[in-house]
C-alpha positions as CSV (number, residue, x, y, z in Angstrom):
1,M,0.0,0.0,0.0
2,S,1.1,3.6,-0.7
3,R,2.3,5.7,2.2
4,V,0.0,8.4,3.6
5,Y,1.4,11.8,4.4
6,L,-0.3,13.4,7.4
7,D,2.4,16.0,8.4
8,W,1.3,19.0,6.3
9,N,1.9,21.4,9.1
10,A,5.6,20.5,8.9
11,T,5.9,20.9,5.2
12,A,3.1,20.8,2.6
13,P,4.1,18.9,-0.6
14,I,5.2,21.4,-3.2
15,R,2.5,22.3,-5.7
16,A,3.2,21.1,-9.2
17,E,2.5,24.6,-10.5
18,A,4.9,26.0,-8.1
19,A,7.6,23.5,-9.0
20,A,7.1,24.3,-12.7
21,R,7.3,28.0,-12.0
22,V,10.6,27.6,-10.1
23,V,12.2,25.6,-13.0
24,E,10.9,28.2,-15.5
25,A,12.3,31.1,-13.5
26,M,15.7,29.3,-13.0
27,S,16.1,29.0,-16.7
28,A,16.0,32.8,-17.1
29,T,19.0,35.1,-16.7
30,G,18.9,38.5,-15.0
31,N,19.5,40.2,-11.6
32,P,16.3,41.9,-10.4
33,S,18.3,44.9,-9.5
34,S,19.6,45.4,-13.0
35,I,17.9,47.9,-15.3
36,H,18.3,46.0,-18.6
37,A,15.6,43.8,-20.1
38,E,16.7,40.6,-18.4
39,G,16.9,42.4,-15.0
40,R,13.4,43.9,-15.5
41,A,12.0,40.5,-16.3
42,A,13.4,39.1,-13.1
43,R,12.0,42.1,-11.2
44,L,8.6,41.5,-12.7
45,V,8.6,37.9,-11.3
46,I,9.3,39.2,-7.8
47,E,6.7,42.0,-8.0
48,T,4.1,39.6,-9.3
49,A,4.7,37.3,-6.3
50,R,4.7,40.3,-4.0
51,R,1.2,41.3,-5.3
52,E,-0.1,37.8,-4.7
53,V,1.2,37.8,-1.1
54,A,-0.3,41.2,-0.5
55,R,-3.7,40.0,-1.8
56,L,-3.7,37.0,0.4
57,V,-3.7,39.1,3.6
58,G,-5.1,42.4,2.4
59,A,-1.8,44.3,2.9
60,P,-0.2,47.0,0.7
61,E,2.3,45.6,-1.8
62,A,5.0,47.8,-0.4
63,G,4.5,46.1,3.0
64,V,5.6,42.7,1.7
65,I,9.2,41.9,2.5
66,F,10.5,38.6,1.2
67,A,12.8,36.5,3.3
68,S,14.4,33.1,3.4
69,G,11.6,31.7,5.5
70,G,9.5,32.3,8.6
71,T,12.4,32.2,10.9
72,E,14.2,35.1,9.2
73,A,11.0,37.1,8.9
74,I,10.5,36.6,12.7
75,A,14.1,37.7,13.5
76,T,13.6,40.8,11.3
77,A,10.3,41.7,13.1
78,L,11.4,41.1,16.7
79,T,13.6,44.1,17.1
80,P,13.4,46.8,19.8
81,H,13.8,49.5,17.1
82,W,10.8,50.4,14.9
83,L,9.4,53.2,13.0
84,V,5.8,53.6,14.1
85,A,3.8,55.8,11.8
86,G,7.1,57.1,10.6
87,T,8.4,58.1,14.0
88,P,11.4,56.2,15.6
89,L,10.3,54.2,18.7
90,T,12.4,51.9,20.9
91,F,10.6,49.1,22.8
92,A,12.2,48.2,26.1
93,K,10.3,44.9,26.3
94,A,8.9,42.1,24.1
95,L,6.0,40.1,25.4
96,I,5.8,36.7,23.9
97,G,3.2,34.0,24.3
98,E,4.5,30.8,26.1
99,S,3.1,28.6,23.4
100,E,4.8,30.4,20.5
101,H,7.0,28.7,17.9
102,A,10.7,28.3,19.0
103,A,11.8,31.0,16.5
104,V,9.6,33.5,18.3
105,L,10.5,32.3,21.8
106,A,14.2,33.0,20.9
107,G,13.3,36.7,21.1
108,G,14.9,37.9,17.8
109,R,17.1,40.9,18.4
110,F,15.7,41.6,21.9
111,P,18.2,40.9,24.7
112,K,17.1,37.8,26.7
113,E,16.4,39.9,29.8
114,A,14.0,42.1,27.8
115,T,11.7,39.3,26.7
116,L,8.9,38.3,29.0
117,R,6.6,35.3,28.6
118,V,2.8,35.6,28.7
119,T,0.9,32.6,30.0
120,V,-1.7,30.6,28.1
121,S,-4.9,29.0,29.6
122,P,-5.4,25.2,29.7
123,N,-7.2,25.5,26.4
124,G,-4.2,27.0,24.7
125,L,-5.5,30.6,24.4
126,I,-3.4,33.5,25.6
127,D,-4.4,34.6,29.1
128,Q,-5.5,38.1,28.2
129,A,-5.6,39.2,31.8
130,D,-2.0,38.2,32.2
131,L,-1.1,40.0,28.9
132,E,-2.9,43.2,30.0
133,A,-1.1,43.1,33.4
134,A,2.3,42.7,31.7
135,I,1.6,45.6,29.3
136,A,0.5,47.8,32.2
137,A,3.6,46.9,34.2
138,A,6.0,47.7,31.4
139,E,7.7,51.1,31.3
140,G,6.4,52.5,28.0
141,P,5.0,50.7,25.0
142,V,5.9,47.1,24.2
143,L,6.2,44.8,21.2
144,V,3.9,41.8,21.6
145,A,4.3,38.6,19.6
146,V,1.4,36.2,19.5
147,Q,0.8,33.6,16.8
148,L,-2.6,33.4,14.9
149,A,-2.7,29.6,15.1
150,N,-0.5,27.2,17.0
151,N,1.6,24.8,14.9
152,E,1.0,21.8,17.3
153,T,-2.5,22.1,18.6
154,G,-4.0,24.2,15.9
155,V,-5.6,26.5,18.5
156,V,-6.6,29.9,17.0
157,Q,-5.9,33.0,19.1
158,K,-8.2,35.9,19.5
159,I,-5.9,38.2,17.7
160,A,-8.2,41.2,17.2
161,E,-8.9,41.3,20.9
162,I,-5.2,41.1,21.7
163,A,-4.3,43.7,19.1
164,A,-6.8,46.1,20.8
165,L,-5.1,45.6,24.2
166,V,-1.7,46.2,22.7
167,H,-2.6,49.3,20.7
168,A,-4.4,50.9,23.6
169,K,-1.0,51.2,25.3
170,G,0.9,52.4,22.2
171,G,2.5,49.0,21.4
172,I,2.6,46.9,18.2
173,L,1.6,43.3,17.5
174,V,3.7,40.9,15.5
175,C,1.6,37.9,14.5
176,D,3.1,34.6,13.3
177,A,0.5,33.5,10.7
178,V,2.7,30.7,9.2
179,Q,0.3,27.9,10.0
180,A,-2.9,29.9,9.3
181,A,-2.1,30.8,5.7
182,G,-4.1,28.6,3.3
183,K,-6.2,27.3,6.2
184,L,-8.0,30.5,7.5
185,A,-9.1,33.7,5.7
186,L,-6.5,36.3,6.5
187,D,-7.1,40.1,6.6
188,I,-4.3,42.0,8.3
189,A,-6.6,45.0,9.0
190,A,-9.4,42.9,10.6
191,L,-6.8,41.1,12.7
192,G,-5.3,44.4,13.8
193,A,-1.8,43.0,13.6
194,D,1.0,45.4,12.6
195,A,3.0,42.6,11.0
196,L,2.3,39.0,9.8
197,I,4.8,36.2,9.3
198,L,4.4,33.8,6.3
199,S,6.3,30.8,5.1
200,G,6.2,29.4,1.6
201,H,6.7,25.7,2.3
202,K,3.6,25.5,4.6
203,I,1.3,26.3,1.6
204,G,2.9,24.3,-1.2
205,G,5.6,26.7,-2.2
206,P,9.4,25.9,-2.1
207,Q,11.3,25.6,1.1
208,G,13.5,28.6,1.9
209,T,10.9,31.3,1.2
210,G,8.9,33.5,3.5
211,A,7.7,37.0,4.1
212,L,7.3,39.7,6.7
213,V,4.1,41.5,5.8
214,L,3.5,45.0,7.2
215,A,0.0,46.5,7.7
216,S,1.5,49.9,6.8
217,E,4.9,50.6,5.2
218,A,5.1,53.6,7.7
219,T,5.2,51.1,10.6
220,A,8.2,48.9,10.1
221,P,11.5,47.6,11.7
222,A,13.9,50.6,11.7
223,E,16.9,48.5,10.8
224,A,17.3,45.6,8.4
225,L,18.5,42.3,9.8
226,L,20.7,41.7,6.8
227,R,22.4,44.9,5.7
228,G,24.3,45.8,2.6
229,G,22.4,46.5,-0.6
230,G,19.0,48.2,-0.8
231,Q,16.9,45.2,-1.8
232,E,13.4,44.6,-0.6
233,L,12.8,48.4,-0.3
234,G,15.8,48.6,2.0
235,H,14.5,46.0,4.5
236,R,16.7,43.1,3.5
237,A,20.0,43.1,1.7
238,G,21.0,40.4,-0.8
239,T,20.0,39.5,-4.3
240,E,16.5,38.0,-4.1
241,A,15.9,34.3,-4.7
242,V,13.9,34.9,-7.9
243,A,13.0,31.3,-8.7
244,A,12.0,30.4,-5.2
245,I,9.9,33.6,-4.8
246,A,8.2,32.8,-8.1
247,G,7.1,29.4,-6.7
248,F,6.0,31.1,-3.5
249,G,3.8,33.5,-5.4
250,I,2.1,30.8,-7.4
251,A,1.5,28.7,-4.2
252,V,-0.1,31.8,-2.5
253,A,-2.3,32.5,-5.4
254,L,-3.6,28.9,-5.5
255,A,-4.1,28.8,-1.8
256,A,-6.2,32.0,-1.9
257,A,-8.3,30.7,-4.8
258,E,-9.0,27.3,-3.2
259,L,-9.6,28.5,0.4
260,D,-13.4,28.3,0.3
261,E,-13.3,24.8,-1.1
262,V,-10.4,23.3,0.8
263,V,-11.1,24.5,4.3
264,P,-14.6,23.0,4.8
265,R,-13.3,19.7,3.3
266,M,-10.3,19.6,5.7
267,A,-12.5,20.4,8.7
268,A,-14.9,17.6,7.8
269,L,-12.0,15.1,7.5
270,R,-10.5,16.3,10.8
271,D,-13.8,15.9,12.6
272,R,-14.3,12.5,11.1
273,L,-10.8,11.4,12.2
274,E,-11.2,12.7,15.7
275,A,-14.6,11.1,16.2
276,A,-13.3,7.8,15.0
277,V,-10.2,8.0,17.2
278,L,-12.2,8.7,20.3
279,A,-14.7,5.9,19.4
280,K,-12.0,3.4,18.9
281,V,-9.6,4.6,21.6
282,P,-11.7,6.2,24.4
283,E,-8.5,6.8,26.4
284,A,-7.3,9.3,23.8
285,V,-7.2,13.0,24.4
286,I,-7.4,15.7,21.7
287,F,-5.8,18.9,22.9
288,G,-7.5,22.3,22.4
289,R,-10.7,20.6,21.2
290,E,-13.0,23.0,23.1
291,V,-11.8,26.1,21.3
292,Q,-11.4,27.2,17.6
293,R,-8.6,25.3,15.9
294,L,-7.2,25.1,12.4
295,P,-9.4,22.9,10.2
296,N,-6.7,20.4,9.5
297,T,-4.9,19.9,12.9
298,S,-5.3,17.3,15.6
299,L,-2.8,16.8,18.5
300,I,-3.6,13.5,20.1
301,G,-2.3,12.0,23.4
302,I,-2.8,8.7,25.3
303,D,-1.7,8.9,28.9
304,G,1.4,6.8,29.6
305,A,2.1,5.9,25.9
306,S,5.3,7.0,24.3
307,A,5.1,9.4,21.4
308,A,8.4,8.1,19.9
309,T,7.2,4.5,19.9
310,L,3.8,5.5,18.5
311,L,5.4,7.5,15.7
312,M,7.7,4.6,14.8
313,A,4.8,2.1,14.8
314,L,2.7,4.4,12.5
315,D,5.7,5.1,10.3
316,L,6.2,1.3,9.8
317,S,2.5,1.1,9.0
318,G,3.0,3.7,6.2
319,F,1.9,6.9,7.9
320,A,3.9,10.1,8.3
321,V,2.9,12.1,11.4
322,S,4.9,14.0,13.9
323,S,5.2,14.8,17.6
324,G,4.4,18.5,17.6
325,S,6.8,20.9,15.9
326,A,9.1,19.6,13.2
327,C,11.7,22.3,13.9
328,S,13.5,20.5,16.7
329,S,16.5,18.8,15.1
330,G,14.4,15.6,14.4
331,K,14.1,14.8,18.0
332,V,11.0,13.6,19.8
333,K,10.6,15.5,23.0
334,R,7.8,16.7,25.2
335,S,6.0,19.7,23.8
336,H,6.6,23.1,25.3
337,V,3.1,24.0,24.1
338,L,1.5,21.4,26.2
339,D,3.8,22.3,29.2
340,A,2.5,25.9,28.8
341,M,-1.1,24.6,28.8
342,G,-0.4,22.7,32.1
343,V,-0.8,19.2,30.6
344,P,0.6,16.5,32.9
345,Q,4.0,15.2,31.9
346,R,2.9,11.6,31.1
347,L,0.1,12.7,28.9
348,A,2.3,15.4,27.2
349,E,5.0,12.9,26.4
350,S,2.5,10.8,24.4
351,A,1.3,13.5,22.1
352,I,1.4,13.1,18.3
353,R,0.3,15.6,15.7
354,V,-1.8,14.7,12.7
355,S,-2.1,17.4,10.1
356,L,-4.1,17.1,6.9
357,G,-4.0,18.9,3.6
358,R,-5.7,19.3,0.2
359,G,-4.4,15.8,-0.9
360,T,-5.8,14.0,2.1
361,S,-8.6,11.5,1.3
362,D,-11.4,9.7,3.1
363,D,-9.5,6.5,2.7
364,D,-6.4,8.0,4.2
365,I,-8.4,8.8,7.3
366,L,-10.0,5.3,7.6
367,R,-6.6,3.7,7.2
368,F,-5.0,6.0,9.7
369,V,-7.6,5.3,12.4
370,E,-7.2,1.5,11.9
371,A,-3.4,1.8,12.3
372,F,-3.7,4.2,15.2
373,E,-6.1,2.0,17.1
374,T,-3.8,-1.0,16.7
375,A,-0.7,0.8,17.9
376,A,-2.4,2.9,20.6
377,K,-4.2,0.0,22.3
378,C,-1.0,-2.0,22.4
379,L,1.0,0.9,23.9
380,Y,-1.8,1.9,26.3
381,K,-2.1,-1.7,27.7
382,R,1.7,-1.9,28.0
383,A,2.0,1.5,29.8
384,N,-0.8,0.7,32.3
385,A,0.4,-2.8,33.0
386,A,3.8,-1.5,34.1
């Protein structure tokens, strides 16, 4: 039987259209900063992709800054020095949600002592009372970093409410929307975020692409992370990766066009998977199930079972799933997201993430549930017999 890929949150398979566009762009010659015909052709490729990214989130084209991926875009945004409505402003503190991606938890260009963690509730949502208290306790305005959707649990944060709290005190909100793109409708103005982070390979584009998207070009990091030339409107030095950006742009356009069709279908498949898992393995726990989540994501635990053993059993049965984030050097370890949610250690150490995509079928779900039931019951009995 063919293998079933259920790790779309780690990397979505590259779209055929995106791969073709990459190859096409690679065969062309021209530096996008050159003014001759070849250079202008390369520039057109980049600006076309910039337009698609801007359309996806309702941002101005001049607010789209291409980067090598979400991590670089995050490091660019997490700086104490910003221009806010054109006026230089230095933030003494960065407030970061405890369940953020590791790239955000690293704090970017803020000193370690200037980054403070904001707690999350047991359901995975940011504790807004804790956030409001932290903002009030800070001396001056702060930069706040909260993701739109968690990469492990799929929990969707109340970003518009958080943005209102932040802006009331003169701060700015940086929102990691890497997992949300292609799975939720995105409108940067409605969200109230000052900046969004995107990643190409999460939506079927090539790896090594991403973007920092600004709600207004007048509110932006004051200093580039990579300095040298004046590329990306002065926000990122270095010759742009034209071919990769071309593929990113096509993937974004396809994701936007298919959103209304793909999202309900993924949500139905996820609900079917979870209902079947709970029916077959009543001991299973699905984290964050009581709040809004991404339509494609299920984080499942079985108290006392080993995530590493469960992953290996499923892999041998032909299923690719993961244990939370795939950005941890290939290691299986307890989720910091579940720790932040207060999940007991034994249960947290059993969690595996199943993430679906546009290519997931009903048969894939049925086959996965059968394999999961076999592996999970064996591990649960073994764990509770010890």
